[in-house]
C-alpha angles and dihedrals in degrees: 000000000000127000110262091221093072134054136186108248124179099328095322139080116245131198118225091205099053097026088225136112118261126203122253092252091062091044095051094041100047111010109040092061092042089246096142092140088077095041112120090223090059096039091073125100094304098039095128093070093224092111099159094040091046091052092048095048091044089053088054092049094247121149125253090252096051121140095257094053092045092052094046093045091052089048091051095045095043117026101022096042090051093060117098092245095028096109092051091047091051090049091051090049092050088053099047105030097068089052091052092048091048092053093047091050089058091063123093089225095048093126090056091046092051090046090054091048089050093051097042101035118013099043096044092046092051090049091049092049091049089052090051096252096132093153092054093047090048092050093047094049094044093049093045092052090051091050091048090047091052092045099047108024104044 
């Protein structure tokens, strides 16, 4: 199985995150086995994949290993990845979330926006996951990302 973050494009491999071509060595080492967690492109600042949550917790001064990020990373790597379309959904999120965060950061009220996202999305999702309502947390996060995408990227 190939990593959904890369695609073969006109005799080269391309990365959806960076938008650039990658050589076949990178592709075969990290992507072909769906081992993107070790990929140097993904090990950068946003390597965790929790782009919205990371931005929200960063705005609150919380560390990268805070409770919220740990819960949502386990949710992503366990529950979400186990769903039939989970890999594709994660890939789509990795593509769109950095764009949403970038647009929010351009705003003068970005701290307030991230605080609202934390209160209305991150915190409720963590609580739902901890209660065992993975489906509800998944639905809430997915719908919120779509709303944010429509609000900031259109």
